[in-house]
C-alpha positions in Angstrom: 4.6 34.6 5.3 1.5 34.8 4.1 1.1 33.2 0.4 -1.9 31.8 -1.7 -2.1 28.7 -3.2 -4.0 26.1 -5.1 -3.9 22.7 -3.5 -5.0 19.5 -5.4 -8.3 17.9 -3.6 -6.2 14.9 -2.6 -3.3 17.3 -0.9 -6.0 19.5 0.9 -7.9 16.6 1.9 -4.7 15.1 3.5 -3.8 18.4 5.4 -7.1 19.0 6.8 -7.1 15.6 8.0 -3.9 16.0 9.3 -5.2 19.7 10.9 -8.1 17.8 12.5 -6.5 15.2 13.9 -3.7 17.2 15.6 -5.8 20.1 16.1 -4.1 22.8 14.7 -4.5 25.2 11.6 -4.5 23.7 8.2 -1.3 26.3 7.6 0.3 24.7 10.3 -0.6 21.2 8.8 0.9 22.5 5.4 3.7 23.3 6.9 4.7 20.0 8.6 3.7 18.1 6.0 6.4 20.2 3.6 9.1 19.9 6.2 8.3 16.2 6.5 8.4 15.6 2.8 12.0 17.6 2.8 13.8 15.8 5.8 12.3 12.5 4.3 13.4 13.3 1.0 17.6 13.9 2.2 17.2 10.8 4.9 15.4 8.2 2.3 18.1 8.4 -0.4 20.4 6.8 2.2 18.0 4.2 3.7 17.8 1.1 2.2 14.6 0.3 3.9 12.6 2.8 2.2 11.5 3.0 -1.5 9.5 5.3 -3.5 6.1 5.4 -4.9 5.3 6.9 -8.5 4.6 9.9 -6.5 8.0 9.9 -5.6 7.0 10.0 -1.8 9.0 7.5 -0.2 7.2 5.2 2.1 8.3 2.1 4.3 9.2 -0.9 2.6 6.3 -3.4 3.1 3.5 -0.9 3.9 0.5 -0.1 2.7 0.1 3.5 0.9 -2.5 5.3 2.6 -4.7 7.4 -0.2 -7.2 10.2 -0.6 -9.7 7.8 -0.8 -8.7 6.0 2.7 -8.4 9.2 3.8 -12.3 10.3 2.6 -13.8 6.7 4.2 -12.0 7.9 7.3 -13.8 11.1 7.6 -17.2 9.8 6.4 -16.6 6.9 9.0 -16.2 10.1 11.7 -19.2 12.1 10.3 -21.4 9.1 10.6 -20.2 8.7 14.6 -20.6 12.3 15.2 -24.2 12.3 14.3 -25.5 9.2 15.3 -28.5 9.6 17.2 -28.0 8.7 20.9 
C-alpha cells in the first residue's frame, strides 16, 4: 500500500539508519520497526525483564536506551571514515 506520512526527525533518523545498515529500502525499514513495536508490545506486557520508557517503547531492563542523538553520532563517525583520505 502506498501512503504519504510525515515522520518526526528522530524517527526518520532511526529508520534511515536501519535501512542503510540492513541495505533495505526505508519503507521496509519502517515496516520492520512498526512490526517490531507491535510484537514487542504484546510480549512485553507479560515479560518481567522488560520495562517501559517515557515513550512507551519497551526496553530491556538495565540496558541503556539508544537515542536519536546516538544514531546521529554514529552516522557522523561513519561519514568521517568514508571521506578520510587514504
